[in-house]
Structure formats: structure tokens, C-alpha cells
C-alpha positions in Angstrom: 0.2 0.2 -0.2 1.3 3.2 -1.2 1.1 6.6 1.2 0.7 9.8 -0.5 -0.7 12.8 0.9 -1.3 16.4 0.2 1.4 19.4 1.3 1.5 23.1 1.5 3.4 23.8 -1.9 5.7 26.7 -2.1 4.5 28.0 -5.6 5.0 31.0 -7.9 2.4 33.7 -8.0 0.5 33.0 -11.1 1.9 36.2 -12.7 5.0 34.8 -12.3 4.8 31.3 -13.2 5.6 31.3 -17.1 8.7 33.2 -16.4 9.8 30.9 -13.2 9.2 27.5 -15.1 12.4 25.6 -16.4 13.5 22.6 -17.2 15.2 20.4 -14.8 18.6 21.0 -13.4 20.3 17.7 -15.1 19.0 18.1 -18.7 21.6 21.1 -19.4 25.2 22.0 -18.7 25.9 25.1 -17.1 26.5 27.6 -20.2 23.3 26.5 -21.5 21.2 27.1 -18.1 23.2 30.6 -18.2 21.8 31.1 -21.8 18.3 30.2 -20.9 18.2 32.3 -17.4 19.6 35.6 -19.2 17.6 38.5 -18.8 15.3 36.5 -16.6 15.5 37.2 -13.2 12.7 35.0 -12.2 13.6 31.9 -14.1 13.8 28.7 -11.6 17.4 28.0 -12.8 18.6 30.5 -10.4 17.6 27.8 -7.5 18.2 24.7 -9.4 21.3 25.7 -11.2 22.4 28.3 -8.7 26.1 28.2 -10.2 25.1 30.8 -13.0 25.0 33.5 -10.7 28.5 32.7 -9.2 30.6 33.5 -12.6 34.0 33.0 -10.7 32.9 29.6 -9.1 33.9 26.8 -11.3 32.9 23.9 -9.4 29.3 23.2 -9.2 29.2 21.4 -6.2 30.9 24.0 -4.1 29.1 24.7 -1.0 28.9 28.5 -2.2 26.8 27.1 -4.7 24.3 25.5 -2.6 23.9 28.6 -0.4 23.4 30.6 -3.4 20.5 28.2 -4.3 19.3 28.9 -1.0 19.5 32.5 -1.0 17.7 32.9 -4.2 14.8 30.6 -3.1 14.1 32.5 -0.2 14.2 35.9 -1.9 11.6 34.4 -4.4 9.3 33.6 -1.2 10.5 37.1 0.3 9.4 39.3 -2.6 6.2 37.6 -3.3 7.6 35.9 -6.4 6.5 33.0 -4.8 3.7 32.0 -2.7 2.8 29.4 0.0 -0.2 27.6 0.1 -2.3 28.1 3.3 -3.7 24.6 3.9 -2.3 21.2 2.7 -3.2 20.3 -0.9 -3.2 17.8 -3.8 -2.0 19.4 -7.2 -3.3 18.2 -10.8 -0.5 18.8 -13.2 -1.0 18.3 -16.7 1.6 18.6 -19.7 0.6 18.9 -23.2 3.5 18.1 -26.1 2.8 18.2 -29.7 -0.9 17.0 -28.9 -0.3 14.6 -26.3 -1.6 15.0 -23.1 -0.7 13.6 -19.6 -2.2 14.2 -16.1 -0.6 13.5 -12.9 -1.3 14.1 -9.4 1.6 16.2 -7.2 1.8 14.8 -3.7 4.3 13.6 -1.2 5.5 9.8 -1.3 6.8 8.3 2.2 10.6 7.7 2.5 9.2 4.4 4.6 7.9 3.2 1.6 11.0 3.8 -0.6 13.0 1.9 1.6 10.6 -0.9 1.8 10.5 -1.2 -2.1 6.6 0.1 -2.3 8.3 2.8 -4.4 10.3 0.2 -6.8 13.1 1.4 -8.8 14.5 0.2 -12.4 18.2 2.4 -12.3 21.5 2.4 -10.3 22.6 5.6 -8.9 26.1 7.3 -8.9 27.1 8.5 -5.5 28.4 12.0 -6.9 25.1 12.7 -8.3 23.4 11.8 -5.2 25.6 14.2 -2.7 24.8 16.8 -5.2 21.2 16.6 -4.7 21.4 15.8 -1.2 23.5 19.0 -0.6 21.0 20.9 -2.3 17.6 19.7 -0.6 19.2 19.9 2.5 20.7 23.5 2.6 17.8 24.7 1.1 15.7 23.1 3.3 13.1 21.8 1.0 12.4 19.1 -2.5 13.4 21.8 -4.8 12.3 19.4 -7.9 10.0 16.5 -7.8 10.7 13.0 -8.8 8.5 11.3 -11.8 6.6 8.6 -10.7 4.1 6.1 -12.4 1.3 3.3 -11.4 -0.6 1.2 -12.8 -4.2 3.2 -13.6 -7.1 3.5 -11.6 -10.5 4.4 -12.5 -11.6 5.9 -9.6 -8.4 8.3 -9.2 -8.8 8.9 -13.1 -12.4 10.0 -12.5 -11.7 12.4 -9.8 -9.1 13.9 -11.9 -11.5 14.7 -14.9 -14.3 15.6 -12.8 -12.0 18.2 -10.8 -10.3 19.5 -14.1 -13.6 19.7 -15.9 -15.3 21.7 -13.5 -12.4 24.2 -12.2 -10.4 26.6 -13.1 -6.3 25.9 -13.2 -3.9 28.4 -11.1 -1.6 28.0 -14.2 -2.0 27.5 -17.9 1.4 28.6 -19.3 3.6 27.3 -22.3 7.2 27.1 -21.5 10.0 28.1 -23.9 10.2 24.5 -25.2 6.7 24.4 -26.2 5.2 22.4 -23.5 2.2 23.4 -22.2 2.2 23.2 -18.3 -1.5 23.5 -16.5 -1.8 23.2 -12.7 -5.5 22.8 -10.5 -5.1 23.1 -6.5 -7.1 20.9 -4.6 -7.9 21.9 -1.3 -11.1 20.2 -0.6 -10.3 17.9 2.2 -13.1 15.6 1.1 -11.2 15.2 -2.1 -7.7 14.8 -0.3 -8.9 12.0 1.8 -10.3 9.7 -1.0 -7.3 10.4 -2.9 -5.0 9.1 -0.3 -7.3 6.3 0.7 -7.3 5.1 -3.1 -3.2 5.5 -3.2 -3.1 3.3 -0.2 -5.1 0.6 -2.3 -2.6 1.0 -4.6 0.5 -1.9 -4.5 3.3 0.0 -5.9 4.6 3.2 -7.1 7.2 3.1 -9.8 10.4 5.7 -10.3 9.7 6.3 -13.8 12.5 9.3 -13.9 14.4 10.7 -11.0 16.2 8.0 -9.5 18.8 10.3 -8.2 16.4 13.0 -6.7 14.7 10.1 -4.6 17.6 8.4 -3.3 18.7 12.3 -2.3 15.2 13.1 -0.9 15.2 10.0 1.2 18.8 10.3 2.3 18.2 14.4 3.8 15.0 12.5 5.0 16.9 10.0 7.4 19.8 12.6 8.0 16.8 14.9 9.7 15.6 12.0 11.7 19.0 11.3 13.2 19.1 15.3 13.7 15.5 14.9 15.5 15.6 11.2 17.4 12.0 12.5 18.9 10.5 12.7 15.2 6.6 11.4 15.2 6.7 10.3 11.3 4.3 13.3 10.5 7.1 15.8 10.0 7.7 17.0 6.5 11.0 15.4 5.9 9.3 12.1 6.2 8.3 12.4 2.9 9.3 13.7 -0.6 7.3 15.7 -3.6 6.6 13.3 -6.6 4.3 13.8 -9.6 2.5 10.8 -10.0 1.1 9.9 -13.5 -1.1 6.4 -14.6 1.0 4.2 -16.7 -1.4 4.8 -19.8 -0.5 8.2 -20.2 3.1 8.4 -20.5 5.2 7.7 -23.6 8.8 6.5 -23.8 10.9 7.7 -26.6 13.8 5.7 -28.1 17.3 5.7 -26.6 19.8 5.6 -29.7 23.1 4.1 -29.9 26.3 5.7 -32.1 29.7 4.2 -32.2 33.0 5.5 -32.9 34.3 2.9 -35.5 33.6 -0.6 -36.7 36.3 -2.3 -34.1 38.3 -2.8 -37.0 36.0 -4.4 -39.6 35.3 -3.7 -43.1 31.5 -3.3 -44.0 31.4 -6.4 -45.9 32.6 -8.6 -43.2 30.7 -6.4 -40.0 27.7 -7.5 -42.4 28.5 -11.0 -42.1 29.2 -10.7 -38.6 25.9 -9.1 -38.1 24.1 -11.8 -40.1 24.7 -14.5 -37.5 22.2 -13.3 -35.0 19.8 -10.8 -37.3 18.3 -10.9 -40.4 19.6 -7.9 -42.3 17.3 -5.9 -44.9 17.6 -2.5 -46.6 14.4 -0.9 -45.6 14.1 0.7 -48.9 15.3 3.8 -50.9 14.3 6.5 -48.4 16.0 6.7 -44.9 16.3 6.9 -41.9 14.4 4.0 -40.4 12.5 3.8 -37.5 11.8 0.7 -36.0 8.3 -0.4 -35.9 8.2 -3.4 -33.6 10.1 -4.9 -30.6 13.1 -6.9 -31.5 13.8 -4.9 -34.9 16.5 -2.0 -35.2 17.9 0.2 -37.4 21.5 0.9 -38.5 23.3 3.5 -40.3 26.7 2.9 -41.6 28.6 4.3 -45.0 25.8 6.5 -45.6 23.4 3.7 -45.9 20.4 2.7 -43.4 19.6 -0.9 -43.0 17.1 -2.8 -41.1 18.0 -5.6 -38.4 15.7 -7.8 -37.2 16.8 -10.4 -34.0 16.7 -14.0 -35.1 14.7 -16.4 -32.7 16.7 -17.8 -30.3 19.4 -15.3 -30.0 17.6 -14.3 -26.8 15.4 -15.3 -24.1 11.9 -13.5 -24.6 11.0 -14.9 -21.1 14.0 -12.8 -19.6 12.6 -9.4 -18.5 16.0 -8.0 -19.3 17.8 -10.2 -21.7 14.3 -9.6 -24.0 14.9 -6.3 -24.0 16.1 -4.5 -27.4 18.7 -2.7 -26.0 20.0 -6.2 -24.3 19.7 -7.9 -27.5 21.7 -5.2 -29.4 24.4 -5.0 -26.7 24.7 -8.8 -26.0 24.8 -9.6 -29.7 26.0 -6.7 -31.7 27.5 -3.9 -29.9 29.5 -6.4 -27.5 30.8 -9.4 -29.3 31.3 -7.3 -32.6 32.1 -3.7 -31.7 33.9 -4.5 -28.7 31.7 -2.3 -26.2 31.9 -4.3 -23.1 30.4 -1.9 -20.8 28.4 0.9 -22.2 28.3 2.8 -19.1 31.9 3.2 -19.4 33.1 2.8 -23.1 34.0 5.9 -24.5 33.6 4.7 -27.9 29.7 4.8 -27.4 27.7 7.5 -26.9 23.6 7.9 -26.6 21.1 9.9 -28.5 17.8 10.4 -27.0 15.2 9.9 -29.6 13.5 13.4 -29.1 16.5 14.5 -31.2 15.6 12.5 -34.3 17.0 10.5 -36.3 18.9 12.8 -38.5 20.8 13.3 -35.5 22.2 9.8 -36.0 22.8 10.4 -39.7 25.0 13.7 -38.5 26.7 11.9 -35.9 27.6 8.8 -37.9 29.3 11.0 -40.8 31.4 13.8 -38.2 32.8 12.0 -34.8 31.2 9.0 -35.1 30.8 5.7 -37.5 27.8 3.9 -37.0 24.5 4.5 -35.5 21.7 2.4 -33.9 18.2 3.1 -33.7 15.9 1.2 -31.4 12.5 0.8 -30.5 11.1 2.5 -27.4 11.1 0.4 -24.3 7.3 0.4 -23.2 5.9 1.1 -19.6 5.0 -2.4 -19.4 8.3 -3.8 -19.9 9.9 -0.7 -17.4 7.2 -1.9 -14.6 8.0 -5.9 -15.3 11.8 -5.3 -14.6 11.3 -3.1 -11.3 8.5 -6.1 -10.5 11.0 -8.5 -10.8 13.9 -6.2 -8.7 16.0 -5.9 -11.6 17.5 -3.0 -13.5 17.4 -1.6 -16.7 20.3 -1.5 -18.6 22.0 1.9 -19.2 20.5 4.7 -21.4 17.3 2.7 -22.1 14.6 5.2 -21.6 14.0 8.7 -22.2 10.7 10.6 -21.0 9.6 13.7 -23.0 8.0 15.9 -21.7 10.2 16.7 -18.9 8.8 17.9 -15.6 8.9 21.7 -15.2 10.9 22.7 -12.4 9.8 25.8 -10.2 6.1 25.2 -10.5 5.9 23.7 -6.9 8.3 23.3 -4.3 8.2 21.1 -0.8 9.7 22.8 2.2 11.0 20.1 4.7 
């Protein structure tokens, strides 16, 4: 049973919301963040990427960066850019991108549920990235950005969301600079809030879709606060962390494609012969690029041409939730044994290209700094949930969610 509860958000005054909202901290570098926030003193990047306000500070993990983030967040609250909710609330958050709609509930999840695996994971975290967000959340005394959860849909929750959004005006209805619409409703009715919490209590598991580092960091800050307050009751805000929780049916995972530096010493002819042992190789036609249309099918761009690859039966275990993933099939039957990519996490000869960038980007990379590219069919939400349910981990760079959650539209103070 999952614990999800309302909270008093710190959030933008509606007149500032469009200027405040930003992309998450981890989808850009410092230079890009500075450019995005240029001439916009209200951008939330001044909080989640506060190093842009410290031009002489080269280290983004220096303590001064976290102190600057705290200073900027407090200034937003003190100067009326942000307001504090006067009562605990749930928030209904809708995003629209290229006509596709996803609608979730913003609330607080339990750090104990994370510890007890009621909140399921599918990805390893890196210590240095955890430490960064631990410091950011701890110094700011807030979950400064939400985690992205999913769950197996519940018809009654869908009905509540639909009824509320149909009959109430949103507090924000804005479009960010990347063309994504962000629409937010505040649910303060305590009867509705109680029912939403009760309905989530009947859901077995929540699943981290995106934000494993933020989740782990928020939990560790909560555990740190428990050590600092040994008389804690469990009701304190530091026992909970902020998440946007979407039904599985609303979400779309984009492909996460691969480019490789060289052919590992093979000529194209020998490469094709080697690939043909585990894949049927086809020319998709005179037009490219080739986007796979079903599982276990791949596109390959090399030598200026696109090819279609289909994994042969018997070359992978369809009953294994990891081995049957297309990212695993490609790694185990081609990238590893033929192109010599041993560990894709550390090998410098491979790079990864999010599907949102388009297949033309694969062509560009394979004709400039790389030599060969592969397009993949996206991992499905069902596959992600199956991996998490089995207590396993997705291979690196398996899934790419779009749109990204807007940052700065809600903050959970600890």
C-alpha cells in the first residue's frame, strides 16, 4: 500500500509562473542554463542551477552554490514571486506536448515506502550525483524539484481528476519556452484529498519513471533529519518527498539510440557477415532514416546507408525481462561481441542519443565524430514495470521520457 499525502506547496504567484518554470537541472550544462536564464531574474534556474549566478565559481558542487540556491529561493518567497499554500493540497498537473496529454497528481510520497520497496526502482544511482542533490535539498531545506512516478492506472483516480479539471479553473495555464504546456489545478477540498490518499493506499506499488537520483537524495536527507531529531513522530515533512504521479497509460517512452566511434577494425562486408549470424539484415528501401516499428527490430546507419535488422529467434530469451529488451539484444548480440563495447556505462567509444533529437541526428553523428548508428524501438511502460517488479535494473540509457517535468511550479519545504 502506497502512502501519498497532500502538502503546502511553495509555488509561483500566477503572474510569474511563465517566467519561473524551467527545465530540470540535469538536462543542460552550465552554459546552456546561463543562456536560458539570461535577462530573466525569475527563472527557476537561479535555484536549481545557482552556479549561473556565481561566474567566478568553476565547481558546481562547491558549498557556495548551494548557499546561493537557498538565498535565491528565499528571495523568491520573500519578494512575492512565490507564495505558500495556506492548507495542505494535492495538485493536478497536466502537460501537453505535440498534442499528447499526460496528467498526474502532485503529492508527497513516504521515505519509508522507498526504503521498503513500495516505491520500485529500475536504475542504479551514482554517488556523486546523489551527494549533489542531498546538499541542494538539505541546504535549501526543500525538495526543490519533483520526482517522476507512475502507477498502474486506477479508474476512480482518473474519474476524480477528470471531474475536477472539467469543473475548476487552473491556477496556471502556461507554455514554456520549449513549447510544452503546463497546467496546474490546486485541490484543497479535504474530502477529495482524503479520498485520493485512500485510493493510493489501495495501490500496491509506485514506480520511479525518472528521477532516481532525486529520490535517493530526498530519502537520505529525510533519514539525516531523523537522526538530527530523534524524537520525530513521522508526521514531519522531512519524512516525505515530492513526486508527480502519472497513470501508466498516459506516459510515452521515447527511443534511446546508440552511436559508435568505429567498426572495431571490420570492413563493412565483414561487419555485415558477422551481424547476419544473429540478425536478418534488410535494406528498408530507398528512403531513410529507418525507425523500428516493432520490438526486436533495429535500424542501422553506416556508410551513408540505412539498414533494417531483425533479431533472429533463439538469440535471446523472450521470457527474461532483461534479456528480451531490445537494448539488451543489441548489446549482447552486436555491440559487445562485434563492435567490442564491453561496458556501455564506461566505454568512451559509444554515445547515446535521445529519440527526441530525431534520427537525422544519428546520421549527423555517424558522418562526423562517429561511424555507425543504431535506432531502437522504445522500451514500453509495461517492460519498465516488469523489470522493476522483478527487482531488476534496466540497462544503462534504456528509456527517455518526454516531456520533462517543469521545475519551479511547486516546491516541498522540509
